[in-house]
C-alpha positions as CSV (number, residue, x, y, z in Angstrom):
1,M,217.7,34.4,79.1
2,D,213.8,35.2,80.5
3,R,211.3,37.5,78.0
4,K,209.4,40.1,79.4
5,Y,206.3,40.8,78.9
6,H,203.6,43.1,80.0
7,N,199.6,42.9,80.2
8,E,197.4,45.7,78.7
9,F,193.6,45.5,79.7
10,F,190.6,47.5,78.0
11,Q,187.2,47.5,78.3
12,Y,184.8,48.3,75.7
13,T,181.0,49.1,75.8
14,E,180.1,49.5,72.1
15,T,181.2,48.5,68.7
16,I,184.7,48.6,67.7
17,R,188.0,47.0,65.8
18,I,190.5,46.7,67.4
19,P,194.5,45.4,66.4
20,S,195.7,42.6,68.7
21,K,199.7,43.2,67.9
22,C,200.0,40.3,70.8
23,N,201.0,36.5,71.7
24,V,197.8,36.2,73.6
25,I,194.6,38.0,73.4
26,T,191.5,37.1,76.2
27,F,187.8,38.4,75.5
28,V,186.1,38.2,78.8
29,N,182.1,39.1,78.3
30,N,181.1,40.7,81.9
31,G,178.2,41.9,80.2
32,T,174.5,40.7,80.2
33,I,174.3,40.0,76.2
34,D,176.1,38.0,74.0
35,V,178.9,39.5,71.8
36,L,180.2,38.8,68.7
37,I,184.2,38.9,67.6
38,N,184.5,38.5,64.0
39,N,181.5,36.8,64.2
40,F,182.0,34.1,66.7
41,P,179.6,34.1,69.3
42,V,180.8,34.8,73.6
43,T,178.2,34.4,75.5
44,A,177.3,37.0,78.7
45,G,179.8,35.9,81.6
46,S,182.0,33.8,79.3
47,S,184.8,34.2,78.0
48,F,188.3,32.8,75.3
49,S,191.5,33.4,74.8
50,I,193.5,33.6,71.7
51,A,197.1,32.2,72.5
52,G,200.7,32.2,69.9
53,N,203.2,30.0,70.1
54,Q,206.8,31.1,71.3
55,N,208.1,34.5,70.0
56,E,204.8,34.7,67.3
57,I,202.7,38.1,67.6
58,D,198.6,38.0,66.5
59,T,198.4,40.7,64.1
60,T,194.4,39.8,63.8
61,E,191.7,43.0,63.9
62,Y,189.3,42.3,65.8
63,Y,185.6,43.1,65.4
64,I,183.8,43.4,68.6
65,D,179.8,43.8,67.5
66,F,176.8,44.2,70.4
67,G,174.5,44.5,67.7
68,T,172.3,47.6,68.6
69,S,172.7,46.9,72.4
70,T,173.7,49.1,74.6
71,A,174.0,46.7,77.3
72,G,177.1,45.2,76.2
73,S,180.7,45.3,78.1
74,I,183.8,43.0,76.9
75,W,186.8,43.1,79.1
76,V,190.2,42.8,76.4
77,I,193.8,41.4,77.8
78,K,196.4,41.5,76.3
79,K,199.7,39.7,76.6
80,I,202.7,42.0,75.0
81,N,206.1,40.8,74.3
82,A,208.6,43.5,75.4
């Protein structure tokens, strides 16, 4: 049986906490500054993903931290199992 899912896309430009509640989450830093995701540095122009195994759901709350900068921008892409 085929598993159904959908993708959600969000852009953030200020420090915020976000729930994951997904199987795969990708962070794409398209800003001009480095950003911290739960204290993990993501340099400007780079990205990283965290993927679960089949039928897993990530329940982590991610803290996106731009510090005091107003030049930050990050896209968050979530794969949500239907």
